[in-house]
C-alpha positions as CSV (number, residue, x, y, z in Angstrom):
1,M,17.1,-3.1,-23.2
2,G,17.2,0.6,-22.4
3,K,17.1,3.1,-19.6
4,T,13.8,3.6,-17.9
5,L,13.2,6.4,-15.3
6,V,10.3,5.6,-13.0
7,I,8.8,8.6,-11.2
8,R,6.3,8.4,-8.4
9,Y,5.6,10.1,-5.1
10,A,3.4,7.7,-3.1
11,A,2.5,6.1,0.2
12,Y,3.7,2.6,1.2
13,G,0.6,0.7,0.0
14,D,0.6,2.4,-3.4
15,W,4.3,1.4,-3.9
16,L,3.5,-2.2,-3.0
17,Y,0.8,-2.3,-5.6
18,T,3.4,-1.0,-8.1
19,L,5.9,-3.9,-7.5
20,P,4.5,-6.1,-10.3
21,T,5.2,-3.1,-12.6
22,M,8.8,-2.9,-11.4
23,R,9.2,-6.7,-11.8
24,A,8.0,-6.4,-15.5
25,L,10.8,-3.8,-16.1
26,Y,13.4,-6.0,-14.5
27,D,12.3,-9.1,-16.4
28,R,12.7,-7.4,-19.7
29,G,16.2,-6.2,-18.9
30,E,15.6,-2.5,-18.4
31,E,18.2,-0.4,-16.6
32,V,15.8,1.1,-14.0
33,Y,16.3,4.5,-12.3
34,L,13.8,5.3,-9.6
35,H,12.7,8.7,-8.4
36,T,10.4,8.8,-5.4
37,N,9.7,10.3,-2.0
38,R,10.9,9.2,1.5
39,K,8.3,6.4,1.8
40,G,9.4,5.1,-1.5
41,I,13.0,4.9,-0.2
42,D,11.8,2.8,2.7
43,I,10.4,0.3,0.2
44,F,13.3,0.3,-2.3
45,M,16.4,1.1,-0.2
46,Q,17.7,-2.5,-0.5
47,D,16.7,-3.3,-4.0
48,D,19.8,-4.3,-5.9
49,R,17.8,-4.6,-9.2
50,L,17.7,-0.8,-9.4
51,K,20.5,1.1,-11.1
52,E,19.9,4.2,-8.9
53,V,17.3,5.7,-6.5
54,S,16.8,9.3,-5.9
55,W,14.3,10.9,-3.6
56,F,12.7,14.3,-3.0
57,E,9.9,15.3,-0.6
58,P,7.8,17.8,-2.5
59,F,5.2,18.4,0.2
60,V,7.8,20.1,2.5
61,V,8.2,22.8,-0.1
62,P,5.8,25.8,0.3
63,K,2.7,25.1,-1.7
64,E,3.1,28.0,-4.0
65,H,6.5,26.6,-5.1
66,Q,5.7,22.9,-5.3
67,K,5.0,22.7,-9.0
68,S,8.1,24.6,-10.0
69,A,10.2,22.5,-7.5
70,I,9.0,19.2,-8.9
71,E,9.5,20.4,-12.5
72,G,13.1,21.5,-11.6
73,V,14.0,18.2,-9.9
74,W,12.6,16.2,-12.9
75,E,14.4,18.4,-15.4
76,A,17.7,17.8,-13.7
77,L,17.1,14.0,-13.6
78,I,16.1,13.8,-17.2
79,N,19.1,15.8,-18.3
80,R,21.5,13.7,-16.3
81,I,20.1,10.2,-16.9
82,R,18.8,10.7,-20.5
83,P,16.3,7.9,-20.2
84,D,14.9,6.1,-23.2
85,T,11.6,5.8,-21.4
86,L,10.0,8.0,-18.8
87,L,7.4,6.0,-16.8
88,H,5.3,8.5,-14.8
89,L,3.2,6.6,-12.3
90,S,2.1,9.4,-9.9
91,N,-1.6,9.3,-10.8
92,T,-2.2,5.6,-11.3
93,I,-4.3,5.0,-8.2
94,E,-5.4,8.4,-7.1
95,G,-6.6,9.8,-10.4
96,M,-7.3,6.6,-12.2
97,G,-9.1,4.6,-9.4
98,L,-9.9,7.3,-6.9
99,A,-11.1,10.7,-8.1
100,Q,-9.3,13.8,-6.8
101,R,-10.9,17.2,-6.2
102,E,-8.8,18.5,-9.0
103,Q,-10.7,16.2,-11.4
104,P,-14.3,17.7,-11.3
105,R,-15.4,15.5,-14.3
106,Y,-15.1,12.5,-12.0
107,W,-15.4,14.1,-8.5
108,N,-18.8,15.6,-9.2
109,L,-20.3,12.4,-10.7
110,S,-23.0,10.3,-8.9
111,I,-21.5,7.5,-6.9
112,N,-22.8,4.8,-9.3
113,K,-21.4,6.6,-12.4
114,R,-18.0,7.1,-10.6
115,R,-17.9,3.4,-9.6
116,K,-18.5,2.4,-13.2
117,L,-15.7,4.6,-14.5
118,L,-13.1,4.3,-11.8
119,G,-14.1,1.3,-9.6
120,K,-13.4,-1.7,-11.8
121,K,-9.7,-1.8,-12.5
122,P,-7.6,-3.3,-9.7
123,F,-4.9,-1.1,-8.1
124,A,-2.1,-3.4,-9.1
125,V,-3.2,-3.5,-12.7
126,M,-3.3,0.3,-13.1
127,P,0.5,1.0,-13.2
128,L,1.2,-2.3,-14.9
129,H,-1.2,-1.3,-17.8
130,L,0.8,1.8,-18.4
131,C,4.1,-0.1,-18.4
132,L,2.9,-3.0,-20.7
133,G,0.7,-0.8,-22.9
134,N,-2.1,-3.4,-22.9
135,E,-4.7,-3.9,-20.2
136,K,-5.3,-7.6,-21.0
137,D,-1.5,-8.3,-20.6
138,A,-1.6,-6.5,-17.2
139,Y,-4.4,-8.7,-15.9
140,K,-2.7,-11.8,-17.2
141,E,0.6,-10.8,-15.5
142,I,-1.2,-10.6,-12.1
143,E,-3.2,-13.7,-12.7
144,T,-0.3,-15.9,-13.7
145,K,2.7,-14.4,-11.8
146,G,0.8,-12.9,-8.8
147,Y,2.2,-10.0,-6.9
148,A,5.9,-9.2,-6.6
149,A,8.0,-8.9,-3.4
150,M,10.1,-6.1,-2.0
151,A,13.8,-6.7,-1.7
152,F,15.1,-7.6,1.8
153,T,18.5,-8.4,3.1
154,S,19.3,-11.8,4.5
155,K,19.6,-10.2,8.0
156,E,16.1,-8.7,7.8
157,I,14.7,-12.0,6.7
158,E,16.6,-13.8,9.5
159,W,15.0,-11.5,12.1
160,A,11.5,-12.1,10.7
161,E,11.9,-15.9,10.7
162,K,13.2,-15.8,14.3
163,W,10.1,-13.8,15.2
164,R,7.9,-16.4,13.6
165,D,9.7,-19.2,15.3
166,A,9.2,-17.5,18.7
167,N,5.5,-17.5,18.0
168,M,5.3,-21.0,16.7
169,G,2.0,-22.7,17.8
170,R,0.3,-19.3,18.4
171,F,-2.4,-17.7,16.3
172,I,-0.8,-14.4,15.3
173,V,-3.1,-11.6,14.3
174,L,-1.6,-8.3,13.1
175,M,-3.8,-5.3,13.4
176,P,-3.0,-1.7,12.4
177,L,-4.5,0.8,14.8
178,H,-5.2,3.3,12.1
179,G,-4.3,4.6,8.6
180,T,-3.5,8.1,7.5
181,T,-6.9,9.6,6.7
182,L,-10.4,9.7,8.2
183,H,-11.7,6.7,6.2
184,K,-8.7,4.6,6.9
185,Q,-9.4,4.2,10.6
186,F,-10.2,1.2,12.8
187,P,-12.6,2.2,15.6
188,Q,-13.4,-1.4,16.2
189,C,-9.8,-2.5,16.8
190,Q,-9.8,-3.0,20.5
191,D,-13.3,-4.6,20.7
192,W,-12.5,-7.0,17.9
193,A,-9.0,-7.8,19.3
194,E,-10.5,-8.6,22.7
195,T,-13.2,-10.8,21.1
196,I,-10.5,-12.8,19.3
197,L,-8.3,-13.1,22.4
198,K,-11.2,-14.3,24.5
199,K,-12.3,-16.9,22.0
200,Y,-8.8,-18.2,21.1
201,P,-6.5,-18.8,24.1
202,L,-3.6,-19.4,21.7
203,A,-4.1,-16.0,19.9
204,N,-1.7,-13.1,20.2
205,V,-2.4,-9.7,18.7
206,Y,0.3,-7.3,17.4
207,L,-0.6,-3.7,17.0
208,A,1.0,-1.4,14.4
209,G,0.8,2.3,13.8
210,D,2.6,5.6,14.4
211,G,0.5,6.7,17.5
212,Q,-1.0,9.6,15.6
213,G,-4.5,8.2,15.1
214,V,-7.6,8.1,17.3
215,N,-6.8,4.6,18.6
216,K,-4.2,4.1,21.2
217,P,-2.3,0.9,22.2
218,F,-4.2,-1.3,24.7
219,G,-3.5,-4.5,26.6
220,F,-5.2,-7.8,27.3
221,D,-3.9,-10.6,29.5
222,G,-0.4,-10.0,28.3
223,R,-1.2,-11.2,24.8
224,V,-1.2,-7.8,23.0
225,T,2.1,-6.4,21.8
226,S,2.5,-2.8,20.5
227,T,4.9,-2.3,17.7
228,L,4.4,1.5,17.4
229,G,7.5,3.1,16.0
230,A,8.8,-0.1,14.4
231,P,10.4,0.3,11.0
232,I,7.9,-0.3,8.1
233,R,10.2,-2.8,6.6
234,Q,10.0,-4.9,9.7
235,L,6.2,-4.6,9.8
236,I,5.9,-5.7,6.2
237,L,7.9,-8.9,7.0
238,M,5.7,-9.5,10.0
239,A,2.7,-9.3,7.7
240,R,4.3,-12.2,5.8
241,Y,4.7,-14.5,8.8
242,A,1.5,-13.5,10.7
243,D,-1.5,-15.9,10.4
244,L,-4.0,-13.1,9.8
245,V,-4.0,-9.4,9.1
246,I,-7.1,-7.4,9.8
247,G,-7.7,-3.7,9.2
248,P,-8.5,-0.7,7.1
249,P,-6.7,0.4,3.9
250,T,-3.1,0.7,5.0
251,G,0.3,-0.4,3.9
252,L,0.2,-3.4,6.2
253,L,-3.0,-4.7,4.5
254,T,-1.4,-4.2,1.1
255,A,1.6,-6.1,2.4
256,S,-0.6,-9.1,3.2
257,V,-2.0,-8.9,-0.4
258,M,1.6,-8.9,-1.7
259,W,2.6,-11.9,0.4
260,G,-0.6,-13.9,0.1
261,T,-1.1,-13.9,3.9
262,P,-4.8,-14.4,5.0
263,R,-6.4,-11.0,5.4
264,I,-9.6,-9.2,6.2
265,Y,-9.3,-5.9,4.4
266,L,-11.9,-3.5,5.6
267,A,-12.7,-1.8,2.3
268,T,-14.1,1.8,2.4
269,D,-13.2,4.2,-0.4
270,A,-12.3,1.4,-2.9
271,S,-13.8,-2.0,-3.7
272,V,-12.5,-5.3,-2.4
273,R,-11.8,-6.3,-6.0
274,Q,-9.6,-3.2,-6.5
275,L,-7.7,-3.8,-3.3
276,T,-7.1,-7.6,-3.5
277,Y,-7.5,-8.8,-7.1
278,G,-5.6,-12.0,-7.7
279,A,-4.4,-12.3,-4.1
280,Q,-4.4,-15.6,-2.1
281,Y,-6.5,-16.3,1.0
282,D,-8.7,-13.2,0.8
283,F,-11.6,-12.8,3.3
284,S,-12.0,-9.0,2.9
285,I,-15.3,-7.2,3.4
286,Q,-16.9,-4.0,2.1
287,S,-18.2,-1.3,4.4
288,Q,-22.0,-1.4,4.6
289,T,-22.3,2.4,4.2
290,K,-24.3,3.0,1.0
291,C,-21.7,5.3,-0.4
292,S,-18.9,2.7,-0.1
293,P,-17.0,2.4,-2.3
294,C,-17.1,6.1,-3.2
295,N,-13.9,6.0,-5.4
296,R,-12.9,9.3,-4.1
297,A,-9.5,10.3,-2.6
298,I,-10.8,11.3,0.9
299,Y,-8.6,13.9,2.9
300,E,-11.1,16.2,4.5
301,P,-14.6,15.7,6.1
302,S,-16.1,17.7,3.3
303,D,-14.9,15.1,0.8
304,C,-17.3,12.5,2.2
305,H,-20.8,12.0,0.8
306,V,-22.3,11.6,4.2
307,P,-21.5,13.6,7.4
308,V,-18.6,12.3,9.4
309,R,-19.2,11.2,13.0
310,D,-18.4,13.3,16.0
311,S,-15.2,11.3,16.3
312,G,-14.0,12.9,13.1
313,L,-14.0,9.6,11.3
314,S,-15.9,8.7,8.1
315,E,-19.1,6.7,8.5
316,C,-17.8,3.9,6.4
317,S,-15.1,3.2,9.0
318,Y,-17.8,2.0,11.4
319,T,-20.2,0.0,9.3
320,F,-18.8,-3.5,9.2
321,D,-20.7,-6.6,10.4
322,K,-18.8,-7.8,13.4
323,E,-20.4,-11.3,13.4
324,E,-19.5,-11.8,9.7
325,V,-15.9,-10.6,10.4
326,M,-15.6,-13.1,13.3
327,N,-16.9,-15.9,11.1
328,R,-14.1,-15.2,8.7
329,V,-11.6,-15.1,11.6
330,E,-12.9,-18.6,12.6
331,F,-12.4,-19.9,9.1
332,V,-8.8,-18.7,9.1
333,Y,-8.2,-20.1,12.6
334,S,-9.6,-23.5,11.7
335,R,-7.0,-23.8,8.9
336,C,-4.1,-22.3,10.7
337,P,-1.1,-22.5,10.2
338,W,-1.2,-21.9,6.4
339,S,0.3,-18.5,5.8
340,W,3.9,-19.4,7.0
341,S,4.2,-23.0,6.0
342,G,6.1,-22.5,2.8
343,R,3.2,-22.0,0.5
344,H,3.4,-18.3,-0.1
345,R,2.7,-17.5,-3.7
346,T,5.1,-14.5,-3.6
347,P,8.6,-15.7,-2.9
348,L,11.1,-13.6,-0.9
349,Y,13.7,-11.6,-2.9
350,V,17.1,-11.4,-1.1
351,S,19.2,-8.4,-2.0
352,K,23.0,-8.4,-1.6
353,V,24.1,-4.8,-2.4
354,P,21.8,-1.7,-1.9
355,P,21.5,0.6,-4.9
356,P,23.0,4.1,-4.9
357,I,20.7,6.5,-3.2
358,E,20.6,10.3,-3.6
359,A,18.6,12.8,-1.6
360,I,17.7,15.8,-3.7
361,D,17.5,19.3,-2.1
362,W,15.4,21.7,-4.1
363,K,16.6,25.1,-5.0
364,P,14.8,27.5,-7.4
365,E,16.4,27.3,-10.8
366,P,15.5,28.4,-14.4
367,L,13.3,25.7,-16.0
368,S,13.3,24.5,-19.6
369,G,10.4,22.9,-21.4
370,I,11.6,19.3,-20.9
371,A,10.3,18.7,-17.3
372,A,7.4,21.0,-17.8
373,G,6.2,18.7,-20.6
374,A,6.8,15.6,-18.3
375,A,4.9,17.2,-15.4
376,A,1.9,17.7,-17.7
377,L,1.5,14.0,-18.4
């Protein structure tokens, strides 16, 4: 047993894929210190298995100072904690599974060559491989133990179970309106929701999002509920107790992978295997655009292999076979309820006392070589 400092700035879904790695550290008795960003705090704010959590938002720092800011923050953490192990996970999905522009040796490859190099290893396996030191052990961990759960308080779980009880006997479909980038959008959301609601009188649709995407909330016969603005922790619990989650690559779809809730992941930049390996009840589908999966980290229209549509969205967001998707919805509906009946592979983890949390403010300071070496990893 020793001290391990885990460092990662990541989005919600990326952190959910990292939970099996955190479980591995807890299981071997490590004293785990976590350094992350604001979204990481949302995921770990109640996890009593952590010795300490600190957070810093590097992207609010002027771009020309970001590198020195990160190095300064890391140096201070290393000097204070004196970890036995530094587990740097910042590039375990983007970088190892999705090429970044800063990686021309991968970015400029043909699609097929990039798929062969970056498109095989599942996202949950990537950080776990670094932690365990052996790829076979990482696969075995996912295959035998499955995914790992976030820590929630008993009050949070009580709310979620009351929500499920209030919807007992209904077919609950959770749909994110959009993700964060142009290939993580859901232009079919309203059309597909209305198709489901017309076919299944007992269906209710819950919409999630922050209101910043192309799609906006809509209604249908009083059976569509908007949760825009709801806390992400609440939405992640709703993904456990829903009967089906449908949508593009977002934290909510990754939450359904974590819990083992039936899902239709609309895979675009990555493959279905990378997104859902080892997960229960998977009915995900790959975009029919020829460049999908591209295994690129897409942020700008120029990052796409084919021109984006006039809407500003990637072509791959549109090319899913609606009939095939609805066939998968019917399969799930015909076996409902199965996602909330006590057969989740991933059990809940109830936390009692939240870990100490420190917000770090950056100020320019002289830098030694310790953090500079860590940043180069």
